[in-house]
Residue, then its C-alpha position, 0 to 999 in steps of 0.5 A: m667409871q669414866s668414859i671420855n670421848l675424843a670426839e667430843h673431847s680434847v686430848r688435854q682435857l682428858n690428861q688433864q682429869l686424869h692428871d685431877q685425880f693425883h690431888q683426889l681420888e674420885d674413879d680409878q677406872w677410866q674408858v678412852s674412845s675415839t683415840r684416831g690415833q691421837h698423840n699423848i695419850a694419858c701421859g704423866l698419868n701419877q695415881d693408881l688407875t686403870v686406863n682402858i684405851h679403844g682404838h691405835v694411839g699415835y707418837f707417846c701414849a703413856g709416856m713418863n706414867q707413874r703407877a698407871h695401868i694403861i692399857v691399850h686395844g689396838n697399836a701405838g705409834q712411836g714412843v709408848a711408855e716413853n720415859m716411864m717411871s713405874g706402872t704398866v703399859h699394855v699394847k695389844g697391838d704393835a708398837s711402832s719404833a723406840a716403845g719404852a725409850t728410856a723408861h726408869g720403872g715399871l713394865l711394857i707388854v706389846d702383845g704384837n711386834t715392836g720396830a726399831r729401837c725398842g728398849i732405846s738407853m732404858k734405865g731399869c723398867d721391863i719389857v716384854v714383846k710377845g713377837n719380833v723387834g725391829h733393829m737396834s732395839c737396846f741401843m745403849a741401853q742401861a739397866g732392866t730387862l728385855v723379852v722378845c719371845g719373836d726374832a731381833g732384828e740388826a744391832l740388837g743390844d748396840s753399845l748397851y751397858e748393863t740390860v739383860i736381853f732375852v730372845k727366843g727366837k732369831v738374831q739378825s746380828l749383834g751390836a757392838d759389844c754384845v755378846e751370848k750369855p750363859v742362861t742360869k737358874k737365876h735367869l730362867t727364874q726372873l724370866k719365868k717371872l717376867l713372862t708370868s706377868a705379861g701373861a707370855q706362855d712361852d717356856p723359859s728354858h728356850f730362850k738366850r742371853y745377850g749382855s754386854a762384854r763390857q769393853l767399851y766402859n773405858f777408854k783404850v789407848d791403843n784406839s787412839y791416833 
């Protein structure tokens, strides 16, 4: 196991050592301490590593992740797991705005709450938030699944495409072209699998499903002037 203290090493040095594991895997277990809210920690990984980050992190932690399992033992700033391709990112605390933005794959788990625009423009990842999500979550989301075990803020799913949203609590308001949809057996199975993967004990039958009404896919000449 490798231990890196960011009071003694720079984030650049940490990330370089993690990136070097792609060419020659020497150690798949890493511990990072003294984070002090620094930005860009553990970005661009592309190896089967487990990285435990002890402390709060700043912007874009675990961005562009591939294959790695990254655990943040604290809160995360804006854009955690942004553009993730695969692997798992688990935030034990809260996450700020744009968590999982543009992520194509992998699983993002947030044990606490997230800020605004969680899952904005997500393109195939799965996100499980055990608390609440802020306004405009899943804005223009294209594919993947967002699971919210708490409440959702205003304009949920505004202008979304084919992302599936499950919410257990209250939804303050739905965004443009986002509607409630029936929950089928297939959806319950999918939801149960995601909840289990995230270590959540919530009953899938207590969730509502939201998705696109598909009314914004094509230009309507009637709306022209």
